[in-house]
LODO-590424 format. One record per residue (C-alpha): z, x, y. Coordinates in Angstrom, 3 decimals, always signed. Layout:
# residues N
Z	X	Y
...
This chain:
# residues 137
-137.926	+29.054	-136.657
-137.419	+27.838	-133.085
-136.825	+30.246	-130.230
-133.257	+30.722	-129.120
-131.966	+30.918	-125.589
-129.478	+33.780	-125.175
-128.049	+32.325	-121.943
-127.006	+29.216	-123.815
-125.440	+31.336	-126.575
-123.391	+33.233	-123.972
-122.210	+29.904	-122.559
-121.121	+28.821	-126.011
-123.332	+25.738	-125.855
-125.794	+26.667	-128.583
-125.298	+26.890	-132.281
-127.573	+29.163	-134.325
-130.833	+27.453	-135.270
-130.739	+24.857	-132.453
-132.733	+24.774	-129.251
-130.926	+24.908	-125.911
-130.575	+21.709	-123.885
-133.331	+21.213	-121.316
-132.258	+22.174	-117.837
-133.840	+20.899	-114.698
-135.333	+23.724	-112.679
-134.185	+23.981	-109.061
-137.695	+23.298	-107.718
-137.695	+19.876	-109.377
-134.713	+18.661	-107.395
-135.234	+15.800	-104.984
-135.468	+16.995	-101.385
-135.625	+15.242	-98.047
-139.404	+15.611	-98.062
-141.288	+18.521	-96.610
-144.131	+17.815	-94.205
-147.525	+19.089	-95.153
-151.137	+18.758	-94.145
-153.576	+16.672	-96.146
-156.352	+19.261	-96.454
-158.842	+16.813	-97.979
-158.398	+14.520	-94.985
-158.909	+17.446	-92.586
-162.177	+18.308	-94.325
-163.278	+14.684	-93.979
-162.183	+14.293	-90.340
-163.611	+17.608	-89.126
-167.070	+18.130	-90.645
-168.645	+21.552	-91.015
-171.115	+20.816	-88.203
-168.207	+20.362	-85.766
-166.687	+23.689	-86.850
-170.021	+25.439	-86.342
-170.204	+23.959	-82.828
-166.689	+25.216	-82.071
-167.591	+28.668	-83.366
-170.910	+28.738	-81.535
-173.071	+29.627	-84.520
-176.787	+29.753	-83.786
-178.830	+28.814	-86.836
-182.145	+30.637	-87.068
-183.408	+28.709	-90.072
-182.795	+25.041	-90.877
-183.964	+23.479	-94.114
-182.608	+20.038	-94.901
-178.813	+20.219	-95.084
-178.760	+24.018	-95.069
-178.446	+26.325	-92.092
-178.977	+30.078	-92.115
-177.883	+32.476	-89.414
-175.763	+35.511	-88.573
-172.334	+35.709	-90.200
-169.437	+35.057	-87.803
-166.962	+36.631	-90.255
-168.351	+40.161	-90.293
-170.061	+39.607	-86.932
-173.667	+40.406	-87.743
-175.221	+42.471	-84.987
-178.773	+41.567	-85.863
-180.005	+38.661	-83.799
-182.147	+37.301	-86.607
-179.808	+37.897	-89.534
-179.793	+35.062	-92.064
-177.096	+36.334	-94.410
-174.762	+33.408	-93.652
-175.722	+30.067	-95.185
-174.023	+26.714	-94.652
-174.494	+23.527	-96.654
-173.557	+20.701	-94.293
-173.367	+17.903	-96.888
-171.024	+19.857	-99.156
-169.064	+21.422	-96.305
-169.222	+24.935	-97.725
-170.470	+28.262	-96.432
-171.320	+31.638	-97.957
-172.209	+35.036	-96.568
-174.407	+37.025	-98.908
-173.586	+40.304	-97.164
-169.773	+40.383	-96.817
-169.109	+37.927	-99.664
-167.063	+35.373	-97.726
-167.247	+31.862	-99.148
-165.214	+28.801	-98.324
-164.896	+25.470	-96.588
-164.380	+24.722	-92.905
-160.613	+25.310	-92.975
-160.971	+28.667	-94.693
-163.736	+29.694	-92.286
-161.636	+28.754	-89.250
-158.613	+30.607	-90.652
-160.632	+33.730	-91.404
-162.121	+33.828	-87.913
-158.805	+33.211	-86.151
-156.662	+35.319	-88.498
-154.446	+32.410	-89.570
-153.054	+31.024	-92.783
-154.762	+27.962	-94.251
-151.929	+25.691	-93.089
-152.043	+26.983	-89.495
-155.845	+26.923	-89.524
-155.885	+23.247	-90.563
-153.474	+22.292	-87.775
-155.321	+24.369	-85.155
-158.721	+23.070	-86.268
-157.568	+19.472	-85.869
-156.212	+20.250	-82.399
-159.425	+21.997	-81.325
-161.573	+19.160	-82.660
-159.433	+16.523	-80.922
-158.364	+14.874	-84.173
-154.837	+13.837	-85.088
-153.379	+16.066	-87.816
-153.117	+14.082	-91.098
-149.506	+14.808	-92.103
-148.210	+13.969	-95.555
-144.734	+14.097	-97.020
-144.441	+16.123	-100.199
-141.860	+15.591	-102.921
């Protein structure tokens, strides 16, 4: 037996044993278009190496596309700490001590205390790249 919608019964629009008519949710309505940031384009335009230069990370061990050094998130005090690893080709980083993992936008936001949206805009401005805006909906 199909589920019944009690709101439709109260409105008088539903007979017993019939499903309610489909209603369009308010978030599906057509809007004027909200601006947003194309995060994939930001990751392409601002590579991880550029973010590491802006941060000032000193890598103590380099092996191929991977860098190892002190974590800028939990601010390792040890000069030779290698708990923070970065894979330049993939554009991801991971700290094996504090557990932080993410891409360049998430790293920039964590260090600056920003949301992902604000971090993407600020990262583009700091790198001298035009922000890739998109229109959603």
